[in-house]
GUNU-684815 format. One record per residue: residue number from 0; residue in one letter; x, y, z of N, C-alpha, C, O in turn. Coordinates in pm, whole numbers. Example, Ala and Ser with C-alpha at 12.3 -4.5 7.8 and 13.67 -1.06 7.14 Angstrom:
BEGIN
  resi  resn     n_u     n_v     n_w    ca_u    ca_v    ca_w     c_u     c_v     c_w     o_u     o_v     o_w
     0     A    1319    -569     780    1230    -450     780    1320    -330     780    1424    -332     846
     1     S    1285    -225     708    1367    -106     714    1290       3     787    1341     114     804
***
This chain:
BEGIN
  resi  resn     n_u     n_v     n_w    ca_u    ca_v    ca_w     c_u     c_v     c_w     o_u     o_v     o_w
     0     X  -10429   31686  -18005  -10517   31690  -17890  -10460   31789  -17789  -10339   31793  -17766
     1     X  -10545   31867  -17731  -10510   31973  -17638  -10562   31936  -17499  -10656   31858  -17486
     2     X  -10501   31994  -17395  -10548   31968  -17260  -10690   32019  -17237  -10760   31970  -17149
     3     X  -10732   32116  -17315  -10867   32172  -17302  -10969   32095  -17386  -11085   32136  -17394
     4     X  -10927   31984  -17448  -11018   31901  -17526  -11123   31839  -17433  -11089   31785  -17328
     5     X  -11248   31849  -17471  -11353   31792  -17387  -11351   31640  -17396  -11307   31583  -17496
     6     X  -11398   31576  -17293  -11394   31430  -17285  -11482   31364  -17390  -11453   31252  -17433
     7     X  -11589   31430  -17430  -11680   31373  -17529  -11611   31355  -17664  -11656   31276  -17747
     8     X  -11502   31429  -17687  -11429   31421  -17813  -11328   31306  -17816  -11268   31280  -17920
     9     X  -11310   31237  -17704  -11214   31127  -17698  -11284   30998  -17738  -11395   30969  -17694
    10     X  -11219   30922  -17822  -11273   30795  -17868  -11291   30702  -17749  -11198   30684  -17669
    11     X  -11408   30642  -17736  -11435   30550  -17627  -11512   30612  -17511  -11562   30541  -17425
    12     X  -11522   30744  -17510  -11601   30811  -17406  -11727   30865  -17472  -11721   30960  -17551
    13     X  -11838   30804  -17440  -11965   30846  -17498  -12029   30957  -17417  -11974   31004  -17317
    14     X  -12147   30997  -17461  -12214   31108  -17394  -12258   31070  -17252  -12257   31156  -17164
    15     X  -12297   30944  -17230  -12341   30903  -17097  -12225   30905  -16998  -12241   30955  -16886
    16     X  -12109   30851  -17036  -11993   30852  -16948  -11945   30995  -16921  -11910   31029  -16809
    17     X  -11944   31078  -17025  -11905   31218  -17007  -12001   31288  -16911  -11958   31371  -16831
    18     X  -12129   31255  -16919  -12228   31313  -16829  -12201   31270  -16685  -12207   31352  -16594
    19     X  -12170   31142  -16664  -12141   31093  -16529  -12013   31156  -16474  -12008   31189  -16356
    20     X  -11911   31172  -16557  -11786   31233  -16513  -11804   31381  -16479  -11731   31435  -16395
    21     X  -11899   31445  -16543  -11922   31588  -16516  -11969   31612  -16373  -11952   31722  -16321
    22     X  -12028   31510  -16308  -12069   31525  -16168  -11947   31541  -16077  -11958   31594  -15966
    23     X  -11831   31496  -16123  -11707   31510  -16047  -11622   31625  -16101  -11502   31633  -16071
    24     X  -11683   31712  -16178  -11615   31826  -16242  -11503   31781  -16334  -11402   31849  -16346
    25     X  -11521   31668  -16399  -11425   31616  -16496  -11484   31638  -16634  -11568   31560  -16680
    26     X  -11439   31745  -16700  -11494   31781  -16830  -11390   31784  -16940  -11425   31770  -17057
    27     X  -11262   31801  -16905  -11155   31809  -17004  -11045   31708  -16971  -11045   31647  -16864
    28     X  -10952   31692  -17064  -10837   31605  -17040  -10755   31657  -16922  -10704   31579  -16842
    29     X  -10742   31786  -16913  -10669   31847  -16801  -10734   31812  -16667  -10664   31786  -16569
    30     X  -10865   31812  -16663  -10936   31774  -16540  -10901   31632  -16499  -10882   31603  -16381
    31     X  -10892   31542  -16597  -10858   31402  -16567  -10715   31389  -16516  -10689   31312  -16423
    32     X  -10623   31463  -16575  -10482   31454  -16535  -10463   31501  -16391  -10385   31442  -16316
    33     X  -10534   31605  -16353  -10517   31662  -16219  -10619   31610  -16118  -10635   31667  -16010
    34     X  -10688   31504  -16153  -10782   31442  -16059  -10709   31333  -15982  -10665   31234  -16041
    35     X  -10697   31351  -15852  -10628   31254  -15768  -10729   31190  -15673  -10816   31258  -15619
    36     X  -10717   31059  -15652  -10811   30994  -15560  -10794   31043  -15418  -10682   31074  -15376
    37     X  -10902   31050  -15344  -10895   31096  -15206  -10868   30980  -15110  -10840   31002  -14992
    38     X  -10875   30858  -15160  -10856   30742  -15075  -10786   30634  -15157  -10809   30621  -15278
    39     X  -10702   30557  -15092  -10636   30444  -15157  -10650   30323  -15067  -10610   30327  -14951
    40     X  -10707   30217  -15119  -10723   30093  -15043  -10615   29995  -15086  -10605   29962  -15204
    41     X  -10535   29949  -14991  -10427   29855  -15018  -10478   29713  -14991  -10512   29679  -14877
    42     X  -10484   29631  -15095  -10534   29495  -15082  -10421   29392  -15076  -10447   29273  -15095
    43     X  -10298   29435  -15051  -10185   29343  -15052  -10166   29270  -14919  -10089   29175  -14912
    44     X  -10234   29313  -14813  -10221   29249  -14682  -10315   29128  -14675  -10426   29138  -14624
    45     X  -10268   29013  -14728  -10349   28892  -14732  -10332   28817  -14600  -10221   28800  -14551
    46     X  -10444   28774  -14542  -10442   28707  -14414  -10543   28592  -14415  -10633   28589  -14499
    47     X  -10527   28500  -14324  -10628   28395  -14308  -10739   28450  -14218  -10719   28548  -14146
    48     X  -10854   28387  -14222  -10966   28432  -14138  -10931   28417  -13991  -10975   28498  -13909
    49     X  -10855   28315  -13956  -10816   28296  -13816  -10710   28396  -13771  -10702   28429  -13653
    50     X  -10627   28443  -13866  -10519   28534  -13832  -10559   28680  -13831  -10483   28766  -13786
    51     X  -10679   28710  -13881  -10724   28850  -13887  -10765   28898  -13749  -10827   28826  -13672
    52     X  -10728   29022  -13719  -10761   29082  -13591  -10881   29175  -13608  -10903   29228  -13717
    53     X  -10956   29195  -13502  -11072   29283  -13504  -11027   29426  -13534  -10934   29477  -13471
    54     X  -11091   29490  -13631  -11059   29627  -13668  -10949   29639  -13772  -10925   29749  -13822
    55     X  -10882   29531  -13804  -10773   29533  -13902  -10831   29512  -14041  -10917   29427  -14061
    56     X  -10784   29591  -14138  -10826   29575  -14277  -10734   29475  -14344  -10613   29498  -14355
    57     X  -10791   29364  -14387  -10712   29259  -14452  -10787   29209  -14575  -10905   29237  -14594
    58     X  -10716   29137  -14657  -10774   29068  -14770  -10779   28919  -14736  -10677   28858  -14704
    59     X  -10899   28863  -14743  -10914   28720  -14716  -10913   28646  -14848  -10974   28690  -14946
    60     X  -10846   28533  -14850  -10836   28453  -14971  -10890   28314  -14939  -10857   28257  -14835
    61     X  -10972   28259  -15027  -11028   28128  -15001  -11083   28063  -15126  -11062   28114  -15237
    62     X  -11152   27953  -15109  -11211   27879  -15220  -11362   27867  -15198  -11408   27854  -15085
    63     X  -11436   27872  -15307  -11580   27848  -15302  -11600   27701  -15337  -11566   27658  -15447
    64     X  -11655   27625  -15243  -11672   27481  -15264  -11803   27448  -15332  -11810   27353  -15410
    65     X  -11906   27524  -15304  -12034   27499  -15370  -12119   27625  -15369  -12102   27713  -15285
    66     X  -12210   27629  -15464  -12304   27740  -15473  -12443   27678  -15487  -12464   27586  -15566
    67     X  -12538   27729  -15410  -12674   27680  -15422  -12771   27792  -15391  -12740   27886  -15318
    68     X  -12888   27780  -15447  -12996   27877  -15424  -13085   27824  -15314  -13123   27707  -15315
    69     X  -13118   27909  -15220  -13209   27873  -15112  -13336   27954  -15125  -13331   28077  -15133
    70     X  -13451   27887  -15128  -13580   27955  -15136  -13650   27944  -15003  -13680   27833  -14958
    71     X  -13677   28055  -14940  -13744   28057  -14811  -13886   28110  -14830  -13917   28222  -14792
    72     X  -13970   28028  -14887  -14108   28073  -14912  -14208   27992  -14834  -14328   28017  -14843
***
């Protein structure tokens, strides 16, 4: 396999996924290697809802006690 190998030739990448990646100019293995994210979200700052401050990015952790469907007709 060469760095200039197109993504469609890689097992597991079909024509639809290769088409979607082409919108980001990702056409070869080399393109994937040199593609760096422009943003990184850190989800390690876990806080309680009461401890979170306005404007602060935090991860809230909790439990779902019940789920129900509400019909407003």
